[in-house]
N, C-alpha and C positions, 0 to 999 in steps of 0.2 A: 447389458449389455454396456462396461467401464471405457470410455471415451481414449479415441488414443492420443497419448500428451507425448507431443516432441520438444524434448526437451535437449539442451548444452551436452548435458552429464550423462544422458543413454545413450550406453554403446552401440544399442540395437535396436531392432523395433519390440522384439518380447520383452526388454527392458523397459522401453517407454511404455508397452502396456502394463507389465507390474506397476509400475511407479502412478500412471494415471489411476490405476485399480485402488491403489493408498491413497491415493489423496482426492479420489471421489469418496471415499469412507469418511476419510474428514471430511468434509467437507460438507458430505448430508447429516453431519452429526455439528458442524456452525453452524448451517443453516437451517439449522432449529424446524424443518418440515415442512419446506415452503411447498406447497398444491398450485395450483393453480384456483382454487376456490379463495386462499388470501390473495392474490394478485387483485380477481375479481372484486374482491372487497372492498381491496381499498379507491378502487374506479375506474383501474388504470385498463382503458380498451383495447381489448384483444380484437377486432375487430383491424386494428390500425396492422394486420400484420396481413397481406393479400396473399390469395392463394395462387399456386405455381409460380411458388419460389424455388430455385434449385442453385445448387454449387458450392464450393466449398470454402469455408473465410476460417483464415488460420490466423491464432492469438498467441503470442507468448511475453512475456516479460515477467511482473512482480509476482513473488510469494504471496504480499501481502493483499496487493486485487483480485489476486486468481479466484478466491470464494463468493466476490461479487460476480467475475465475470461466466465463473464457467454457472452460478447458478441463472444467473441470466441467459446462459445456453440454453440450460435445461427447458427454464421455459417454453422460451422462442422456440426449442426442437417440438415440441408438443404441436404448434399452428403453423411449422414449415419445416415438416418433419423429412423432406428433398434435399435442406441444407443439410451440410453435415460443419459445423465448428470444433474447431480443434485448437483448445486451450492451453499450452506450455509453460510451467516455469522457469525460462532460465535466469531469473533474475532481472533487476531494469537495464541495468547495464548491457549483458547479455540481450534481453528481449530487443534493445534497440539496434544491436548491434546489425541483426536480422532485419529489424524495419527498417533502417537508413538504408542496408544494401537490395530493400526490395520485397524479401523473402515473407513477409508476413502484411496481413493488410492492417489489422490493431494491436499496437504495444501497450501493455498494464507497467502503468509506473506507480511506484511509490515518493517520487520525487519529480517536478520539473527536469524537460531535457537539458541536458551539457551542450554547453557551447559546442565544445569537440564533436558530440552528438552531430547538434544542427548544421556546422561543417561538411559529415559524411555523409546527411543525409543528401547537403545541397551536391558533394560532391558525384552522388546518385540521381542526382535528380529525384529525390524523391520530397514535396509539400506533404504538407499535413496537417489535420486541424486538430488542435490541444482542447481536450474536455475533461473539466474536473469534471469525477463523478458523487466525491464523499469528502467526510474528514475522519482522518485517522486520531487517535492520540495515543501516541508511539508509548510505549507501556513499558517499565521499568520494574521487573518482576523477582521473586525468592519464591523459596518454599512453605510453603504451611509452617515445613517443619522449622523452620527461624522464628524462634519468639519473641524477637529481639528489634529486628530492622523494620520498620514502616513508615519510613518518612527520610529522608536525601535530599543533601542540595545540590545545584550543579557544580557549582567548587569541588567536592567530594566526588560525584562522578566523573569530574573532567582529574582529580589525579587519582581514579582507578583505575582510565580510560587512555590517557594520555603514551604516546608513544615510551616517553622516561620512567614511564611506570613499569615499562617491562624488564623482569628479575629482581626490581628493588621491590618494590610494593605486593606484596602476598599475603598480610594475615589482615584481620579488618580491622585488631584497635591500632595497626598505620594510619588509618582513616579518620576515626574519630573512638581518639581515648577507650570511651568507656564499653566500647564493642569489645566482645570476646578477640583472643589471642589464638583465631583459628585459621585457618588455611581459604584463601580466596581462591572461586572459580567461576569464572566468567566464562557467559554462553552467548553467543549475537550473530546477524547473518556473514556471507561472506562480501569479499569485498566485491563483487559483481552486485550486489542487493544495492537498491533504491536505500533501505532503510538505515544501512549501514555508511550510506554517504550523509544520508541528514542526519542521523544522531553523532556523524564524526564534527560537523560542519557546525553544530547547533551547541555540542557543549566541547570538545575540544576544540572550536576554534575552525579549525581543516577541516577542510571534507578529504576525507583519507587516511586523517592523520589516527594512527589509533596503536596499543601495544598490539605484539602479533601473538602472544601465548596466550589466548585464549580459542573455546572450544566452539570453530563457527559450520554453517550449514545453509543451504539456500531454502529449504524444506525447515517451517518454523515447529510443525511437531516434533521435528528431533530436539531440538532445543525447550518446547514446555519440556519435552521426558526430562533430559537433562540437568534440567532448573527445578522440576517437582521433585529427585529423588535425593536433592542433596541440599542439607540445611546450611553450607556455606556459599551455596550458590546464588549469583544475576545473572539474569541476562535482561533485553530488549527482544520486542518481538512487536507487530498493531496490532492493537486493542480487540481485532475479534476473536483471535486464537487466547488471549488471556480470558475475555468470556466466558469462550466455552470450558473454559479451565478452571475456576476461580475455587473449586473443590479440593484444586490442590494447588494452586501458587496464589502470592499475595502481589498485588501494584501497589509499590512505592508511591506515598506520594512526595511531588517532589517540591523544592523552593527555590525558586530563581533567585534568591533576594534583592529582589526590586519592587520595595514595597506598593509601587503606581500598578503593576498587576496580580494585585492580591498578598494579604499577607502573609508570609509564613509556608505553611508544604500545604500543595492543591492536587487533591487526587484528580484521577483522569477519568474522563464521565464528559455526556450529553452537554451537561449543563457549561459545565468548565471549558468544554472545550467552544460553546458558542459564546460565551461571553470572554473568551480571549483570557483565561488569566491561568488555564493550563498552557505556563511558558515554561521552556521556550519547544515543547514534544507535540502539541497538537500543529497536522499537517496537511495539509489536499490531500487525496488523491486521484490518478487524472486514468482515463486513456488515450490516448493520440491513433489517429485514423489519419490512412492514406489518403489524400482527395485523389487520386486516379480512381483507387478502388473503390471509392465512392461512388464514382460512376457506373457497377455493377447491383443492380435491385437488392440481393440478400445484402450487397454488408447494408446498405441507405440503410433498409429497414432495420437491420436489426442492430442500426447506433440509434436510430428511432428509435425502438423498443426501449432500445437500453438506458435510453433519455427519460423517455416516459415513464416505466413503472421506478424510477432510478431510487426516490427519496424514500419512497414506501420501501422494498426489495434489499435498501443499503440497511436500515434498521432492523430488519430480517437478519442479518447478517452479521448485523454486533461493531457497523461500525456507526458513522455520525452522518447523517441525513445533511447536505449541500441546505444554506441558507433559501427559502424561497428566491429573493433578489438573484441569488450568485448561480441558483439552479435554472433561472428564465434566460440570463445573461449566457449557461451555456449551452441551449437550446438556441440560441440567439448566433453563436457560431456557426451551431454546424447548422442551420438553415440554411445561413447564409456563405457559408463554407471558409469564415474567417482565417486564413489560414499562417500556421507561424504559432511562435510564444509569446506572450505576453512575460517572459520571464528571460527572453533575449538581452542582452548585454546588462543584466541587475546582476549586482554581488551581493554576498549574505540573502541568498534567498530566503533561510528560517528566519527573517524577522519579517519579512514583509508580508502582507495585506492583501493575498486572494482578492477579494472585494475591490480594493482601488485598484488594482494593477487591470481586472476584468473591465473594469466603469470606463476605465480611460482606454484602453485598447480595442472592444469592444463600440462604444459609443462612437468614435469616434472613424470607425471603419462604416459605423449603421447612419453616420452622416454624408460620408463618401456613395 
């Protein structure tokens, strides 16, 4: 049975059900057949899920984080069959609107919570615990039909995507003269997407600053389909969706033009994310949990289960696990119910080290 997915774009329950069915099929492909045996072999304590749990847990938000949360929900459901976990994909921004209104228990996010969203949560009396769960190598992709584009600089990406490019930059030889005089077709997430927010800040230099004449979708599978069929297309989305479609797509190496970060263009992979050379498009992924919801046993145990199997399950899904030290800090934030965001009042979030931010706040809170 496919789960009923609640999302902003669904007009009624039947549409929601059908979207859930489509996403479940794609996600089952993405997670490469994760089973209970997989989790057991990784040493995760299945006994940590007590019997007698019941209730409903509502999750919404990022399509990037969706495969991780859906996989965790499916495994958790094997051991807590009376608990219903619904996972929607309204996008990071859409998810926070519901979360800060108290409509959901957990919000999936592919970027940190914004100042306006912090204020919205405060207005509604919603406190939350911010938990990093994985790293993503935000991937710039082209079709395998494209034989000439293998790497690109940050400057060239900005020239492609900045607002001033709309109606002016339309062929590839305008970006680099040796590239062909062929039309450019761009694909990317919609404006409610945390991936859109992160990309525009990291590449264009200002969040939400982008040309508008591109094909957008909150469903990354739609973007995969569009790019893969078009030799002149370029798009961006989470690493897991590229991993699952390697036979149709090529991920471009990115040159941030800063030699201290690694000279030349750098490909997205686990190693370049963890050694901090895949810049500026390596980013952390999060779940935000309402503190009040954690008072319910089913939510508390679900989040505990999420963190317990996180690093192994994240790898199976196609993202990059947190380093052990950062994972330990995330667990400590959860156990101590440390409220708020480490990114509060922080500018240029894309350039900051999650490790340093977590160590600073979690360490000081622990001493208190």
